[in-house]
TORFI-471524 format. One record per residue (C-alpha): residue in one letter; x, y, z. Coordinates in pm, whole numbers, m for minus. Layout:
BEGIN
 type      u      v      w
    A      X      Y      Z
...
This chain:
BEGIN
 type      u      v      w
    X   4484   6535  11540
    X   4362   6700  11880
    X   4625   6681  12139
    X   4543   6523  12452
    X   4631   6712  12781
    X   4680   6547  13142
    X   4704   6697  13475
    X   4977   6581  13703
    X   5034   6625  14058
    X   5402   6632  14107
    X   5577   6734  14455
    X   5276   6961  14507
    X   5290   7110  14166
    X   5049   7168  13880
    X   5217   7024  13562
    X   5030   7074  13240
    X   5193   6863  12944
    X   5101   6674  12647
    X   5161   6279  12634
    X   5503   6212  12561
    X   5658   6547  12647
    X   6039   6514  12722
    X   6310   6706  12914
    X   6063   6877  13132
    X   6091   6977  13479
    X   5940   6896  13831
    X   5982   7154  14121
    X   6027   7145  14488
    X   5939   7461  14710
    X   6169   7562  14965
    X   5958   7766  15171
    X   6132   7985  15426
    X   6457   7845  15352
    X   6684   8096  15532
    X   6903   8124  15260
    X   6985   8139  14899
    X   7011   7815  14681
    X   7349   7619  14805
    X   7447   7969  14978
    X   7646   8037  14653
    X   7510   8407  14665
    X   7548   8549  15015
    X   7527   8928  14922
    X   7299   9168  15068
    X   6980   9254  14848
    X   7026   9633  14813
    X   6822   9860  14601
    X   6994  10006  14280
    X   7271   9911  14041
    X   7509   9743  14279
    X   7893   9693  14225
    X   7978   9373  14053
    X   7600   9349  13889
    X   7561   9417  13530
    X   7271   9633  13449
    X   7046   9461  13188
    X   6758   9737  13196
    X   6689  10054  13391
    X   6325  10127  13480
    X   6154  10414  13320
    X   5812  10598  13284
    X   5779  10374  12952
    X   5863  10031  13119
    X   5642  10135  13394
    X   5347  10183  13175
    X   5431   9903  12902
    X   5652   9606  12949
    X   5950   9576  12732
    X   6218   9331  12619
    X   6578   9391  12708
    X   6862   9354  12479
    X   6967   9004  12421
    X   7208   8893  12682
    X   7484   8597  12677
    X   7520   8318  12929
    X   7840   8243  13090
    X   7776   7882  13018
    X   7555   7662  12805
    X   7227   7585  12957
    X   6983   7292  12860
    X   6612   7370  12871
    X   6347   7156  12748
    X   6585   6932  12537
    X   6774   7226  12371
    X   7107   7416  12444
    X   7088   7784  12484
    X   7377   8047  12517
    X   7169   8370  12490
    X   6822   8504  12650
    X   6650   8814  12710
    X   6409   8938  12969
    X   6081   9109  12975
    X   6031   9398  13250
    X   5719   9222  13360
    X   5937   8948  13509
    X   5983   8664  13221
    X   6304   8526  13121
    X   6291   8381  12762
    X   6537   8171  12564
    X   6326   8263  12261
    X   6527   8588  12155
    X   6314   8630  11843
    X   5952   8649  11988
    X   5778   8995  11923
    X   5501   8979  12177
    X   5607   9094  12520
    X   5426   8935  12838
    X   5245   9231  13002
    X   5249   9314  13363
    X   4905   9175  13391
    X   4980   8804  13448
    X   4800   8493  13407
    X   4816   8121  13451
    X   5052   7906  13256
    X   5048   7780  12984
    X   4973   8120  12831
    X   4967   8260  12482
    X   5122   8577  12612
    X   5457   8417  12706
    X   5713   8288  12443
    X   5804   7925  12448
    X   6112   7820  12648
    X   6043   8078  12908
    X   6097   8104  13305
    X   5837   8342  13482
    X   5817   8547  13763
    X   5564   8709  13609
    X   5346   9000  13717
    X   5607   9280  13782
    X   5662   9639  13684
    X   5999   9827  13610
    X   5940  10188  13732
    X   6211  10465  13764
    X   6458  10366  13986
    X   6418  10019  13927
    X   6666   9776  13767
    X   6723   9432  13606
    X   7072   9312  13714
    X   7271   9005  13619
    X   7581   8852  13798
    X   7752   8514  13801
    X   7854   8355  14131
    X   8084   8057  14175
    X   8359   7867  13994
    X   8321   7646  13701
    X   8158   7378  13650
    X   7922   7480  13946
    X   7830   7842  13865
    X   7507   8012  13912
    X   7404   8313  13689
    X   7153   8532  13873
    X   6892   8764  13684
    X   6759   8997  13946
    X   6444   9208  13946
    X   6583   9461  14169
    X   6333   9688  14358
    X   6078   9615  14090
    X   5704   9709  14150
    X   5377   9537  14089
    X   5129   9795  13948
    X   5201  10139  13783
    X   5157  10329  14125
    X   5472  10128  14262
    X   5270  10073  14574
    X   5463   9737  14619
    X   5852   9707  14576
    X   5980   9376  14564
    X   6323   9170  14487
    X   6306   8850  14283
    X   6566   8658  14087
    X   6588   8375  13842
    X   6888   8163  13876
    X   7045   7928  13624
    X   7287   7645  13764
    X   7574   7548  13543
    X   7606   7170  13458
    X   7285   7056  13638
    X   7053   7273  13429
    X   6863   7353  13760
    X   6650   7655  13780
    X   6574   7841  14088
    X   6318   8137  14135
    X   6430   8313  14451
    X   6170   8537  14656
    X   6426   8771  14835
    X   6251   9080  14974
    X   5927   9276  14948
    X   5764   9587  15103
    X   5445   9760  15072
    X   5187   9515  15029
    X   5081   9169  14879
    X   5174   9048  14549
    X   5001   8822  14280
    X   5265   8664  14052
    X   5290   8369  13815
    X   5600   8125  13887
    X   5689   7877  13662
    X   5826   7742  13322
    X   5683   7739  13005
    X   5782   7516  12705
    X   5524   7606  12477
    X   5171   7763  12456
    X   5051   7411  12575
    X   5314   7287  12796
    X   5404   7442  13132
    X   5474   7378  13483
    X   5358   7636  13751
    X   5391   7666  14124
    X   5072   7582  14291
    X   4873   7910  14371
    X   4984   8081  14038
    X   4881   8340  13913
    X   4843   8465  14268
    X   5192   8386  14433
    X   5256   8634  14712
    X   5604   8697  14876
    X   5682   8503  15204
    X   5900   8770  15366
    X   5685   9073  15362
    X   5703   9080  15738
    X   6069   9090  15761
    X   6160   9267  15435
    X   6525   9190  15529
    X   6817   9278  15306
    X   6982   8947  15410
    X   6920   8615  15249
    X   6829   8469  15585
    X   6444   8528  15515
    X   6463   8413  15152
    X   6223   8140  14993
    X   6310   7965  14649
    X   6151   7728  14423
    X   6380   7460  14271
    X   6294   7339  13921
    X   6487   7039  13823
    X   6498   6854  13472
    X   6363   6490  13463
    X   6159   6284  13696
    X   6166   6314  14073
    X   6411   6038  14188
    X   6325   5782  14470
    X   6620   5857  14679
    X   6720   6244  14687
    X   6833   6462  14988
    X   6952   6787  15079
    X   7088   6982  15378
    X   6805   7223  15429
    X   6955   7431  15720
    X   7290   7469  15895
    X   7293   7626  16206
    X   7636   7753  16311
    X   7778   8063  16480
    X   7893   8328  16264
    X   8152   8418  16520
    X   8342   8229  16799
    X   8640   8223  17021
    X   8929   7990  16926
    X   8924   7633  17107
    X   8553   7653  17158
    X   8359   7336  17033
    X   8127   7420  16757
    X   7814   7171  16731
    X   7724   7109  16374
    X   7340   7109  16384
    X   7049   7199  16127
    X   6799   7016  15919
    X   6774   6807  15614
    X   6500   6741  15364
    X   6386   6442  15199
    X   6330   6563  14828
    X   6270   6222  14682
    X   5969   6033  14666
    X   6047   5760  14907
    X   6058   5788  15300
    X   6412   5817  15444
    X   6494   5557  15713
    X   6878   5619  15728
    X   7147   5827  15564
    X   7490   5963  15598
    X   7568   6311  15707
    X   7925   6447  15637
    X   8091   6771  15706
    X   8431   6907  15599
    X   8618   7251  15711
    X   8819   7449  15435
    X   8817   7140  15208
    X   8944   6912  15460
    X   8891   6544  15523
    X   8505   6469  15555
    X   8379   6381  15908
    X   8107   6111  15840
    X   7805   6043  16073
    X   7564   5758  16037
    X   7212   5885  16091
    X   6870   5687  16151
    X   6561   5886  16060
    X   6215   5876  15961
    X   6145   6136  15711
    X   5843   6124  15464
    X   5867   6252  15107
    X   5904   6644  15106
    X   5954   6626  15480
    X   6227   6748  15704
    X   6417   6631  15994
    X   6663   6764  16244
    X   7038   6655  16292
    X   7305   6710  16525
    X   7657   6581  16409
    X   7793   6353  16703
    X   8167   6510  16638
    X   8184   6888  16686
    X   8420   7108  16531
    X   8679   7299  16726
    X   8893   7553  16570
    X   9223   7604  16729
    X   9338   7929  16574
    X   9188   8243  16478
    X   9085   8296  16115
    X   8816   8237  15839
    X   8677   7895  15832
    X   8419   7746  15563
    X   8214   7464  15707
    X   8033   7249  15439
    X   7785   6989  15511
    X   7613   6737  15290
    X   7389   6411  15295
    X   7501   6084  15146
    X   7336   5732  15084
    X   6982   5788  15150
    X   6836   5441  15242
    X   7173   5291  15180
    X   7166   5399  14821
    X   7352   5648  14624
    X   7188   5984  14614
    X   7033   6038  14267
    X   7136   6401  14258
    X   7444   6463  14474
    X   7495   6820  14348
    X   7207   6949  14554
    X   7302   6791  14862
    X   7544   7057  15007
    X   7525   7372  15231
    X   7810   7572  15377
    X   7852   7848  15618
    X   8144   8092  15693
    X   8257   8116  16061
    X   8481   8385  16181
    X   8708   8275  16476
    X   8865   8528  16694
    X   9171   8471  16904
    X   9006   8639  17211
    X   8654   8732  17326
    X   8574   9019  17558
    X   8329   9066  17835
    X   7996   9250  17703
    X   7751   9474  17856
    X   7409   9413  17744
    X   7253   9704  17580
    X   6878   9764  17685
    X   6682   9989  17440
    X   6358  10078  17626
    X   6057  10243  17427
    X   5819  10396  17689
    X   5595  10696  17750
    X   5467  10861  18072
    X   5126  10847  17900
    X   5140  10471  17871
    X   4987  10304  18191
    X   5176   9959  18165
    X   5502  10141  18105
    X   5500  10212  18491
    X   5534   9867  18612
    X   5743   9778  18316
    X   5988  10061  18427
    X   5998   9925  18777
    X   6065   9570  18659
    X   6367   9699  18454
    X   6510   9879  18741
    X   6469   9565  18971
    X   6656   9351  18697
    X   6932   9602  18665
    X   6984   9616  19031
    X   6966   9225  19056
    X   7233   9225  18772
    X   7504   9494  18850
    X   7736   9567  18577
    X   7561   9361  18332
    X   7319   9602  18158
    X   7317   9935  18020
    X   6987  10108  17959
    X   6872  10374  17736
    X   6509  10500  17742
    X   6353  10621  17450
    X   6027  10821  17528
    X   5759  10802  17276
    X   5474  11036  17176
    X   5186  10778  17226
    X   4921  10659  17356
    X   4704  10968  17383
    X   4759  11232  17494
    X   5105  11145  17364
    X   5231  11464  17534
    X   5550  11328  17670
    X   5787  11606  17688
    X   6093  11429  17616
    X   5983  11268  17307
    X   6217  11352  17028
    X   6230  11258  16636
    X   6531  11048  16721
    X   6343  10856  16972
    X   6071  10787  16709
    X   6309  10697  16434
    X   6476  10442  16667
    X   6123  10281  16740
    X   6087  10277  16357
    X   6393  10113  16314
    X   6302   9805  16531
    X   5944   9794  16360
    X   5798   9884  16703
    X   5425   9881  16729
    X   5350   9917  17092
    X   5492  10025  17418
    X   5635   9956  17668
    X   5863   9767  17410
    X   6221   9631  17530
    X   6539   9544  17304
    X   6835   9358  17432
    X   7115   9403  17211
    X   6902   9464  16920
    X   6713   9148  16983
    X   6452   8982  17218
    X   6182   9252  17135
    X   5904   9217  17401
    X   5715   9388  17672
    X   5937   9521  17957
    X   5719   9374  18200
    X   5830   9023  18073
    X   6213   9086  18132
    X   6379   8864  18373
    X   6737   8776  18504
    X   6741   8457  18293
    X   6660   8656  17982
    X   6947   8912  18064
    X   7187   8624  18114
    X   7124   8485  17773
    X   7242   8805  17615
    X   7530   8872  17876
    X   7680   8548  17826
    X   7719   8557  17467
    X   8086   8628  17370
    X   8178   8949  17208
    X   8460   9029  16987
    X   8433   9397  16981
    X   8549   9626  17296
    X   8424   9957  17331
    X   8591  10189  17576
    X   8670  10579  17605
    X   8548  10870  17790
    X   8328  11166  17800
    X   8361  11526  17925
    X   8140  11819  17957
    X   8201  12196  17905
    X   7924  12411  17981
    X   7651  12247  17783
    X   7887  12069  17539
    X   7933  11701  17571
    X   8233  11548  17402
    X   8259  11140  17380
    X   8563  10951  17256
    X   8504  10596  17163
    X   8808  10328  17129
    X   8640  10039  16948
    X   8899   9739  16935
    X   8801   9446  16716
    X   8924   9097  16781
    X   8795   8981  16420
    X   8814   9126  16102
    X   8493   9320  15999
    X   8387   9453  15684
    X   8275   9833  15637
    X   7939   9890  15752
    X   7899   9868  16124
    X   7740  10169  16287
    X   7861  10327  16609
    X   7566  10487  16799
    X   7640  10769  17076
    X   7326  10832  17296
    X   7337  11115  17545
    X   7127  11012  17848
    X   7025  11187  18160
    X   7038  10954  18451
    X   6726  11072  18640
    X   6439  11304  18545
    X   6114  11436  18658
    X   5986  11688  18444
    X   5831  11456  18203
    X   5573  11301  18452
    X   5230  11293  18282
    X   4949  11062  18318
    X   5063  10721  18408
    X   5152  10785  18781
    X   5533  10788  18704
    X   5724  11057  18880
    X   6085  10942  18829
    X   6243  10847  18488
    X   6587  10695  18434
    X   6843  10691  18175
    X   6653  10903  17933
    X   6784  10964  17593
    X   6813  11337  17520
    X   7050  11356  17195
    X   7205  11094  16958
    X   7535  11174  16802
    X   7521  11284  16537
    X   7184  11167  16490
    X   6956  10849  16509
    X   7164  10702  16214
    X   7480  10690  16400
    X   7844  10687  16242
    X   7911  10415  15982
    X   8255  10244  16043
    X   8520  10161  15784
    X   8659   9814  15762
    X   8786   9689  16116
    X   9098   9485  16131
    X   9147   9261  16445
    X   9330   9430  16726
    X   9367   9757  16541
    X   9171  10003  16752
    X   8945  10273  16581
    X   8876  10604  16755
    X   8581  10821  16709
    X   8516  11154  16894
    X   8192  11334  16846
    X   8042  11645  17036
    X   7715  11806  17078
    X   7624  12134  17229
    X   7271  12157  17390
    X   7105  12506  17304
    X   6975  12739  17554
    X   6624  12629  17650
    X   6720  12264  17616
    X   6513  11994  17787
    X   6820  11879  18008
    X   6704  11894  18382
    X   7063  11861  18517
    X   7355  11883  18306
    X   7583  11723  18579
    X   7351  11414  18547
    X   7413  11351  18166
    X   7620  11030  18046
    X   7673  10878  17716
    X   7594  10535  17590
    X   7811  10421  17311
    X   7728  10095  17115
    X   7840   9921  16785
    X   7569   9768  16598
    X   7535   9554  16274
    X   7287   9730  16073
    X   7204   9403  15871
    X   7105   9189  16165
    X   7044   9477  16408
    X   7265   9288  16670
    X   7450   9483  16907
    X   7822   9368  16939
    X   7878   9560  17257
    X   7843   9872  17430
    X   7967  10091  17732
    X   7826  10391  17946
    X   8063  10689  18008
    X   8011  10930  18324
    X   8131  11254  18316
    X   8500  11261  18386
    X   8485  11580  18556
    X   8209  11791  18562
    X   8288  12174  18536
    X   8061  12268  18820
    X   8251  12044  19047
    X   8599  12099  18918
    X   8753  12146  19265
    X   8664  11794  19369
    X   8929  11536  19444
    X   8931  11272  19153
    X   9078  10902  19199
    X   8916  10726  18899
    X   8607  10670  18692
    X   8339  10769  18972
    X   8048  11011  18967
    X   7742  11119  19167
    X   7431  11197  18957
    X   7215  11373  18963
    X   7389  11655  19109
    X   7227  11869  19240
    X   7003  11583  19387
    X   6637  11558  19268
    X   6431  11578  19553
    X   6710  11448  19791
    X   6771  11144  19538
    X   7093  11077  19375
    X   7323  10772  19313
    X   7686  10696  19315
    X   7817  10546  18984
    X   8141  10386  18955
    X   8355  10120  18764
    X   8521   9830  18935
    X   8831   9629  18780
    X   8730   9345  19002
    X   8478   9241  19248
    X   8531   9457  19563
    X   8377   9568  19906
    X   8208   9919  19847
    X   8061  10146  20113
    X   7952  10521  20101
    X   7908  10789  20349
    X   7737  11154  20317
    X   7902  11408  20506
    X   7760  11769  20585
    X   7978  12084  20581
    X   8044  12011  20956
    X   8201  11675  20875
    X   7888  11490  21024
    X   7772  11150  20866
    X   7422  11210  20746
    X   7364  10904  20527
    X   7539  10575  20488
    X   7542  10298  20236
    X   7679   9981  20430
    X   7959   9795  20284
    X   7848   9535  20039
    X   8064   9337  19759
    X   7981   9424  19424
    X   8082   9261  19100
    X   8339   9401  18851
    X   8201   9635  18606
    X   7979   9941  18608
    X   7787   9958  18956
    X   7529  10182  19101
    X   7460  10287  19484
    X   7146  10455  19543
    X   7160  10760  19793
    X   6862  10865  19963
    X   6896  11201  20129
    X   6529  11322  20149
    X   6567  11449  20529
    X   6882  11655  20452
    X   6894  12018  20452
    X   6971  12215  20130
    X   7354  12283  20105
    X   7683  12129  19984
    X   7776  11781  20118
    X   8059  11542  20034
    X   8003  11181  19947
    X   8285  10955  20063
    X   8302  10621  19873
    X   8548  10332  19996
    X   8633  10072  19753
    X   8871   9817  19891
    X   9152  10023  20047
    X   9090  10322  19845
    X   8888  10616  19953
    X   8735  10849  19681
    X   8537  11172  19744
    X   8294  11376  19547
    X   8081  11700  19616
    X   7711  11684  19610
    X   7456  11973  19620
    X   7112  11913  19758
    X   6869  12197  19631
């Protein structure tokens, strides 16, 4: 007798099934989830065979051109699918996992809609991939019984034999609940056309709407972090009336002790009935739940924000796992409580330190809007003394693109941030906007964020050799992988003037030590300083205008989030050309010799103090004065305007509080 087919719309899905089918699934899309399912797997998505992962299949020229089955794999727990219990599976290099380990037909890389005669019975599809040389299929089990997740990852797979698109997708099997997840992790190079779904037989299937042309949702970010992930949850049975989940949990990853943490985020209604009330609970390190009653209005598949009325205040340094979950939607027991929970790890430090905001400016002397952008940056810097450290990376565009201080390292930093225009400005690796838009309010947002890494040290110059020493003192434990960058900058240049009308350029990057990739740091232990010393010798014919004007900016950056944890600027401790000057502390005058009579005093203040400066000629006459003013603690700058002064040797006398310091200055 001819079978009758029906088309059912379930939770935005296309469900094709015969009358009377049993043990089938419905699916819920978690678009832009910002995490992996349940946050059980929090690892980075890195290309290649990773430690702790088992390699099921290596890509090869053969698998690039023709799809193939892997060997049969064993599951770490029994898994029920379509009314049957399975303990083994195998995977096609085209992105299909099948519990049918005897099928001879291999689904090819050219995917189609489900159901398809090309796909074996009892299969899960992220179909349409290709496994080229250098690609892998990997597996790993996360979590503890009876709530483990078994991950099968298509690692750096591609679509098409030319490998124009590389992508990471995973099929995840969850213990006890028999839930299936298909996770969109990372994609670069272009659009995809995949089939996502489950197939029970040649006539029974459930596919994600849009198949066979599903594209990755994280092409723009291509982050190795789960923070940009999307996943599709396939649940056995019928979608219940009352079912909720914590969709996102917004908490700091690091914070100081005794600082209240507001537990906030969003929930999602994955039941069929609107939610009018529910309970929100959280616990810390498995402790007593803190429960809040919430009134809501959330439609089916809708989301709503939450803020728990009781904050969490850690009283001691350490690692805390905060778990949040929903209960009692509409006053009824949650139909599937296992999917209600989300957790985050918070590192609590016993101390925090003052930060300096590291400002990375991408600019060019052939860029018209860069000129007012740089004027704005300098104005904001002067309005916020001691708060900001600037590095200017000169670029080689727009046309004619002949800024002479462009370097390959400048271009690499621009590409590191996926820059597409100038002027482009980063604050502590974030913000990312036009420098003309910078304000004190924006600077304060970054300056007021606590830092748990202190950076100190010094620099010296011997001839054209610059040596910088960094002392990195963490107040948290950090895994290996942070990066320390050292950028040699010239405080004031003029020789790169071109077409946009700028004649003065400040904090221009001349060299990164050892290069644009910086130095990868080992694991850091709280309160155990780490020392790093690097040197660079500028070759003959270098593009430095005044060696005495060189300084070094050191900053520590998280390469995963690109967040700068803290930074510092070092002035030359004792320039060789001025070795006979009296030194009373970290103070310098640069550029020296002065450029067109323009120079500045740079000093670091331990506390807010009254500061003034005089410039004396060879006869002891005062030729310029900077009136006394109160400056904040930290690194400060006092401009010296000496345009009317004759060429020769001068003395700069700086008074800070009750201390007088002097430096020699040459005006050419």
